[in-house]
N, C-alpha and C positions, 0 to 999 in steps of 0.2 A: 643567481639562484636557478635551480632547475624547475621547470614548469611540470608539475605532476598531475595536471588536470586530465590528461589522457590516460596514461598509466605510468607506473614508476619505472625507473631505469634499473637494468641489471647492475650497472656500475654506478654506484652512488657518487663517484667523483666526476660524473658527466657535468659539463659546464653549459649554461645557457644564459645569454644576456637578458636583463630585465626588459620587458616590452614597454615601450613608451608610445604615446600617441604619434609623435613625430616619426619614430621608427616604423610604426605600423603604416602610416601614410606613405613613407618612402618605399616600403615593401610592395604596396599596391601599385606603385608607379614603375617598379622594376620589370624589365623584359627578360625572359629566359629563353634559351634554346635547349632542346632535348637531344640527348645522346642515348641510344639504346631503346628508344621507345617502340621500335618495330618488334622487338622480342620480349619486352617486359610485359608484366601483367596488364591486360587491357583496361581493367577497372581502375587500376592505379594511374595509368596514363590519362584516361578520360577525366579522372578527378583533378589531375593537374591542369588539364586543358580548360576545365570548367572554372577553376579557381584563380589562376594567375594568367598573365599575358605571355603567350608563347610566340616566338618569331624565329625564322631560320638563322638570323644573325644577332640574336639577343646577346647582350654583354655578359650575362651570367649563365654559365653552363650547368645543366642538370644531367648528371649521369645516373641512369636508372636501369635496374634489372634484377634478375634472380641469380642465386649461386649457379655457376656453370655458364652463364651468359658471357659473351666476349666483352661486353661493355664494362662489366664490373669485375673482370678477372683479376685485375690489379688489387682488388680489395677483398679477395676471397678469404684471406686469413682473419679478417676482422668481422666477418659475418658469423653470428652465433650459430651453433650446431642445432639448437633447439628449433623445432617447427614453429613457424610464424614469427621468428625473430628477425631482426634487421639491423643493419649498420647504417648510421646517418652521420654525415659530415656536412657542415655548412660553413663556408667562408665567403668573403665578399665577392669572389669571382667564380666559385664553384660549389655545387651541391652534389653530394653522392647519396643515393638511396639504393641500398642493396639488400634484398630480402633473401632469407633462407629458402622461401618458396613464394608463390603468388600472394598469399595472404600477408606474408612478411613485408613484401614490397608495398602493398596497399597500406599497411599500418605505418610503414616508414613515411609514406606520403602524408598520411593524416597527421603524424607528429610534426613533420616539417611545416604543414599548413597552419598548425597552431600558432606558430610565430616565425614566419620566414626570415625575419631580421636577426634572429638569435644565432650567434656563432656556436656551433655544436660539433663535438666529435665523440660519438657514443655508440654503444650497442645495447639493444634491448631485446628481451625475449620473455614470454610468459612463464610464470612458475606453475600455473595450472592450465592444462591443455584445453579444457572446455569451460567456457565462461559465458554466462548469459542470463536469460529470463525465461520463466515459465508463466504463461498467462493461465493460471490455474485457480483463480479466486472464484468465490460465489458473488453474484451481483451482476450489474450491467456489464456485458463484455465490452472490450474496447471497440471503437468504430474502425472502419477500414482506413480512414485518414489517420487515426491514432497509430495504427500498426505501421503504416508507411513511414510516418515520422519516427517511430521507434527504431526502425531498421537503419535509417540514416544516422540516428543517434548512436546505435550500437557500433556502426562502422567507425564513427569518430572516436569511440571509446574502447575499441579493441575487444568487443564482445562477439563471440562467434556462434552462439547457440540461441535459438528461440523455439520454445515448445508451445504449440497451440493446444490449449486445453481448458478454455473457460467453462466452468461448471454449468452455466446457464445457456450455453449454445446447445440446442436440442440435437443437432447433427453430430455433436461430440459425445453426448451423454444419453439423454432419455430416448432419442430416436437415432441412435448411432448407426443403425443398419440402413437408414434411408440415405440415398445419394443427395448431395447438395443440389438444390435447384440451379438452373442455368446462371442466374445473376450472381448467386453466391459462389458458384464454381469459378466464374470469371474473376471475381475478386480474389479468390484463393490463388489462382494462377498468377495474378499480378503481384500478390504478396511474395510468392515463391521467387519470382524474378527480382523484385526489389531486395529481398533478403540476400540472394546470391550476389548481387552487385555490391553489397556491403560486406561480403565474406561471412555471412551469417547462414548457418545451417538451419533451414526451416524444417522443424519436426512437427508432424501432425500426430496428435494423441487421440485415442479412442477410449471411451469408458463404457465397456459392455456390461458392467456389474457382474451378475452371475449367469448371464446368457452366453455361456462359453462351452457347453457340454455337447449339444446335439450337432449332427451333421449340418442341419440348417443354420444353426448359430455360426458355425465355422465357415460355411459357404458365404454367408452374409458378410462376415468379417473380411474374407478374401476379396469379395466384390467391392467393399468400401475402400479397402487399401488400394485396389486397382484403380478406382476412380481418382484417388488422391495421387497415385503414381502418374496417371495420365495427365494430371494437372501440373506435374513437375516435382512433386514431393519425393524426396529421396531419403527421408529419415522418419521413423515411426516409433510411437510409444503407446503402451497400454497402461491405463490407470485402473487400479483396483482399490483406490483409496475411499474411505468413508462408506464402506459397505460391510455387511456381515457375510464374510466369505463362506461359501459352502465347503470348500476343501482346498487346501494348499496344493494337494496332489493334482487336482483338476486344473488349478491355475498354471502349475508348472507344465502340465501336458499341453495345455492350450498355447502357452507362450512358445514352447518348443515346436509345436505344430506351425505357428505363424512364422517362426524363424526358418523352419525347414521348407515350408511350402510357398512362402512369399519372399522373405528377405533374401534367402540364398538363391532364389530362382530369378531375381530381377536385377539386372545390371545397375551398378552404382548405388544400391541401397546400403546405408550404413547400419551399424549394429542396433538392434532393438533395445528399447529402454522401457523398464517397467517401474511403476509406482506400486509397491506392495500394499496389502491391507495393513500389515504391521509396519508402518513406515517410520516409527520412532521408538525409542527405547522404552518409554512409559507404557506403550501399547503392545509391547512384545511379550510373547509367552510361548510355552510349549516348544515345539521344534520347527515352527513355521519358517523363521529366517534361516536356520541351518539347512533345511530342505531346499529353500530357494537358492541359497548359495552353492550348494553341492550338486544339485540336480538340474538346474537350469543350464542350457547351453552356455559354454564359457564366455562367449562374447556378448551376452545379454547384460546390460547395465542395470543396477538396482538403485532406486532412489532412496533418500534417507533425510529426515528433517532434524535429526539430532536426539537429544535427551527427551524432548517432548514435542508436541505438535508445533508450537511456536517457540523457537529456541535459537540463540546464536550458537555457532558451531565451535567446539573445541576438540583438541587432539584426542582426548580421552574418549569422547563419544565415538569418534571415527575408529579408534582402535577396538572398542567394544564391538562395533559392527564388523570389522575385519575378522575378529576372533570368531564371531558367530557364522560368518558367511564364507570366509576365506577370500573375500573380494574387497576392494576399496569401494566406498560408497560414492554414488552420484548425488551430490548435495542439492537438496531442494530446501532453500532457505526461506522460511515464511517471514520475510521482511522485505519491503515495507507493507505487505498485505495487511489490510485492516478490516476484512469482512467480518471478523469476530467482534470488532469494536468500531463499527463503521462511522460512528458519530465524530471520531477524532481522526485527523490526518497524522501521518508519521513523516515529518519533514526535517528531523534533526540529524546531527552527525551519526554515522553508522559505527557503533561501538559494540564490543563484546565478542567478535570473532577472533579465534586463536591464530596468531601469526605463524604458528608451527604446524598448521594442518596441511600445507601444500603437498607434502609427500604422502599424505594419507587419503587423498581423494582423487577420483578420476574427473570430476566436474564440480563446478561451484556456480549454481544458478539461483536466481532470486524470484520469488513469487511476489509481484507488486500489488499496488492498489488498483481499484477499478478506475481511478483517476490517473490516466496514462501520463499526461504531461507532468503532473505533480510528482509522480514516481521517479522522474528523472533526477531529482535531487539526490535520492538514495542510490539510484542505479549508477550514477557517475562514480560515487565512492566505492561501490561494490566492484565495479570494473577495475578501479585502481588496486583494490585489495587482491583481486584474483590474479593480476599481473605480478604483484610483488608483495605478498602478505607481510614479510618481515620488515619491509620499508614503509609500510602503510602508516600514515598519520591521519587519524579520523578528522581532526579539526581542520587541518590544511586542505584535505580533500573536499570537505564540506564547503569551506570558503571558496575554493575554486569552482565548485558547482554553482554557488550563488552568483559569482561573477560571470560565469558562462551563460546562465539561464536568464539573469536579470541585470545585465551590465549597467543600465542607466538608473537602476533603482535598488542598488545593492543593500544599502542600509535599511531601507523600508522593508525590503524582502527578507532580510536577515531577522528583523524583529517579528515579521509574520511567521517565519519558519520556527523561531524560538517559542512562539505562542502555540505551536502545533507539534510537539515532540513526543508526548506520552500518550498512551492509549489507556482507557479506563480499566479498572480492575476487571479481570475475567477469569474463567476457569483455566486459561492458558498461562496466566501469571507472568506474562512478559511485560516488563515495565521499563521505561526510560526516564530517568530522574533529572535530566539536564534541561528541563523546560523552564522558561522565563527565569534564568539565573539571577538577573539583576533584581527582579521583583522578589525572588526568594530571599536575597540578602536584605532587601529593603524591609520586608515584613519581620525579619528576625531582629532588625535594629530599631525600627520605628513601631513599637508595640502599643503606643498610647495615643489614641486619636484626640485626647484632650490637649496634646502638645501641638501647638500651631506649626512648629517646624516639621513635625512628622506629617501633618496633614498636607503641608506644602510639598514635601518630598513625594508623597503619593500623587498629588495633583500633577506635578511635573512629569511623573512617569506616565500617567494616563494621557496627558497632553501629547507626549511623544508617540504613544500608541495610536492615538486618534490621528495625528499628523501622518503617520506611516500608512494607516488604513485609507485616509483620504488621498494620499499620493498614489496608492495602488488601485483605488476604486475605478478611476476612468479607464484603466486597462482591462477591466472585466467585461467590456462591451463587445468583445470579439477581437480587439486589436492585439491582445496577447493571449495565445491559446492556453497557457498554463493558468494565468489568473482568471480567465473566463471560465475555465473548468472548475475552479475552486471559489467562484464568486461568493457563494454563501458563507464561506469561512472568512473572507475579507469583510463581508457585512457583519458577521458575528464579532470580529475583532473590533470593528468600529462601534458596534452597539455595546460591547463590553467596556470599551474606553469611555463611552458616554455614561454608562452605569458607574464606572469608577469616579469620574468627575462629579457625578451627582452625589456619591457617597462622601466625597471630600467636602462638597458644599453643605451636606447635612451636618457633618462634623463641625465645620466652621460656624454654621448657624447655631448649633446646640451650644458650642463654647461661648457664643456671644449672646445667648438667650434671645435669639431672633426666631420666634415661633413661626411667623408667616414664611420666612425664608426656608426654614426647615421643611415645612409642609410642601412648598414649591419644589424643593430639591427632591423630596421623597416621590412626589408625583412624576418628576422627570425620570427618576430611577425606575419606577414601576412601569412607565410607558416604554422605556428602552428594554426592560426585562420582558415585557409581553411580546415585543417584536422579536427579541432573541429567542424566546420559546417557540415562536411560530415560524422560524427560519428553517426551511427544508431544502435539501439538495436533491437533485434529480427527481423533482416532483413534476413528472410529466406523464401523460397517458402512455401506458405500456412499460413504464419503468419497473424493472425487476426489484430494485432496492432503492427506495426513497429514505433519506436519513435526516433526522433532526440534528442539526449541526451543534457541535460543542467546541470550544476553544479555551485555552488557558486553564484546563481543568485541574492541573496538579496544584497550582498555587493561587492564581488570580481568582478563579471562580469561587473556591471555598472562602477566600478572604472577603470577597464581596458579600457573600451570603451571611457570613458570621458578623461582619461589620454592620450590615444593615439591621440584623436582629438585635445587636447590642445597642445601636444608636436609637432604634425605635423604642426599645425597652427603657432606655435612659430618658427619652423624650416624654414617654407616658408618665414616668415618675417625677418629671419636673413640675407637674401641675399646670402646664400650658393647656390652653383651650385648643381643641381640634375637632373636626367633624367625626361623629361616631363611627362612620363607615370608612374612615380614611385607611386604617390599618386592618385589613382582613386577617383573620387568624385561621388559615386553612388547617384542616386536620393533617393534610399531607401537602408538602411543598411540591410544585411542579418538578417533575424529574423522571428518572428511569428506575424501575423497581422490580424486585422479585416478589411474586405472590405465592405463598405456600399454604398448604393445608396438611396438618399432621406430618410435616417434614417433606411432603411432596411438592414439587414445583409445577406451577401452572405453565403449560407449554403449548407451542403451536407447531406440531410435528409436520403438518402439511402446508407449511408456509408457501405462499405464492399461488395456491389454488383458490377456487371460488367456493364460498360457503364453508360447511364443516363447523367444527367446534373446538375450542381449546380443551385440553385434558390435563389432569394432574399426573405428573411423571415422577417415579422414584429416582430414576437415573438422571444425573446432570448431563445436559447436552453439550458435549465437549467438541462437537463438530461445528455446529452453528449456535454458539451460546445465546445469541440475541433472539432465538426462537423462544427462550424462556425469560425474556426481559420485556417489561411493559412500560410504555409511556403513560403516566397518569398526570393529567393536566386539568386544572380548574378552568372551566369555561366561563369567561367573564360575563356572558349574557345570562346564563342560567344559574351561575354560582354553584354549579354541580360539576362532577368530574367526568371526563371522558377517559376511556381505557383502550389503548391501542397496542398491538404487538410491535416490538422493536424491529423485528425482521422485515415485515412487509406492510406495516402500518394499517393492517386490517383492524377494525374496531369490534369490540364485543357488544352485541345488541341486547335488547331487553329480555330475551329468552335464554341468554347464555351461549348463543352461537356467534359465529363471525357474520356480521351483517353483509347482505348482498344488495340491499337498497342503498341509495345515497345516504351518507351520514346525516343525521338530524340531531341537533343539540336538544330539541324538544323530546325526542324519543330515546336518545342514546347517551344521556349523561346521568350520573348516579350520585347519591348521597353516601358519603363514607363517614362512619363514626367509629370511635375507639372505645372499647369496653374497659371495665375495671381490670380485666385479666390481661390487658395490653394488646389484645388482638382486635381485629377490625371487622365490622359488619358493613355490607354494601347493599344499598336499597335502590330499586328502580324509582323513578320520579318522573314528573311531567306526564307526557302522553304514554309513557311506559308503565304506568301503574305504580303501586306502592309495595309490591312484593320484595322480599329479601332474597339475596343469593345464599345458596347452600351447596352442599356437595353430596352426590349419590354415586358411589363407585369412583370412577375417575373423571366424572363429568360435573360441570357447574349445573345447578338447577335453580332457576329464578322463580320459585313458587312457594316460598316459605312465608308464613303470615307474621312470624316474630323475628326479631333481629338474631342473626347467627354470628356471634363473635368468635369466629373460627379461623380467620385468615391472618396470617403473618405477612406484613408488607414491609420490606426492607429495601433501602436505596441501593442500587447497584454500585454506586461509587463508594459505598461503605465496606465493600468486600466482595468476595466471589460467591458463586451459587453453592459452593460446598460448605 
């Protein structure tokens, strides 16, 4: 079988022998001699020297070079005509790696190193010219080490574009006009070099918002570009996303100015790339895109996310863009980015992109998660897709990524990834329904927890989930960068399995009329549930986005919640004795909610700042939906509720503002009651007094003497904000 974990072959009939442990060991012991290394791509040759044993009289000959080189002249007819393509032949005595260009040779070496023992005679070339990653998410930007690791990964997977544009890097966005300080500039220069060594075009993006009109604005832009050019950057982008643009005409004039005054005057600089304000079909209107397409300088590329903000890409969406702009789109795929639903990871197979879109796009790039290592699961598949969309097999590519990233723990890691496939309902409406397929089938078949066989089937599932979590947990101590990065999701998986086992024990105890055992199992469930609710990722000083972790949200979590409710209800009705305070009846379960008044959503428009106040907003926040989502949690000490914003975890204090003092459960927890009209009242309590919350204009006011049953509180997982 062919190994498609790097990219797919142009010729599907290419043959590769299956890799075995013995063959792998044999390949490591082989000594090779190089022919053509003096004229071949230096990065490709260096990669060979670093990876295998080279000696002047090695028994296996490697012939390497680019089209036109003397060493590979004999194979010229077999080299693909497409840029970055290569011809690869591997026999027991000879290896031929012949690239159309330097990048092609480098990729040929990468493919050979995937399995040096495999006998191959094939040619490969990418279907899409530009393939890569846009670091364009909201939240904690990747670290310097993250990015260095990413570039090596891109080299192995044939990705040739990286666009630097993390929303929360101030030197990219809010303070774009300021030069990077010396330490950050040095890091940037190192990134540019590492990217180039992996045949990755490092593109630096600037987000000037509407500061594009004055001579000073433009002089600052040129100066910032110059700093980046001096650091080695040779590709630039401008982001106009997620703003209220003053004028498309002004944006076009600004972009053409930069193209004329900088790009065209600096040797080696590639075409400018722009992310327009109307970057998807749902947000498009008037003649914005038509003007962009017809009046921008012809070599400026225009980014596009498809039918909506978060959407897998199909041929029809691309054709719509082409008809509007007369240009092919530069695809910005918002996957596996999860900044709009950051409580969930996206670790499943990459499905939904149209295999027929290759001829309709100039580039295919992914916006990943703030979790750089975890993003590699999806990025490996997206690299395969971009090389050969029509040959892409989502399940096979995903399995290959699991084996590459976690070779010694594949089964446990697979179960972990399957527990983290879907993202919660949001305004973007992008869902993936392949989460925990085995559990989904189980709950459809085993519907009655009074059946001992059904209980045992669930117990066996949760035992395997717990075993997988326990297998992965030791690797979260720093020994594995991916699992260390997502440690809190491994913890959540373990706690969820413990909750599941406790539910099974509750069911068994209820079926056997063993009240003490039921009570013990419920207490274990409640203890694990409390730990699950308190589990927060990136909870460190200075974190831009701390998140309350969720896992198994599509099938497992709802089953746990519903099963516990039913079992507790049946236990109450059984007549068994139990402590009066054993089963609290919260008005609202711990979770993430929308809070509305007269249809308006309570929001946090200035997330990340200090102080300020939440406001009621008519418009749905479709840029950062979590600014209108609220964690409402029962504090076990005060038995009252705390209310925090999902975006930045700021808490609402006793006067209706965002608190600036350290959070205090004595001051900042509230009593929530439900009125006969189905709406809720919220009352200060403890040291915060006894006043009720109400609304004046668009503001919360906590100065009402009587209950104000005016708030609608609905769980986010029950639907979108619309």
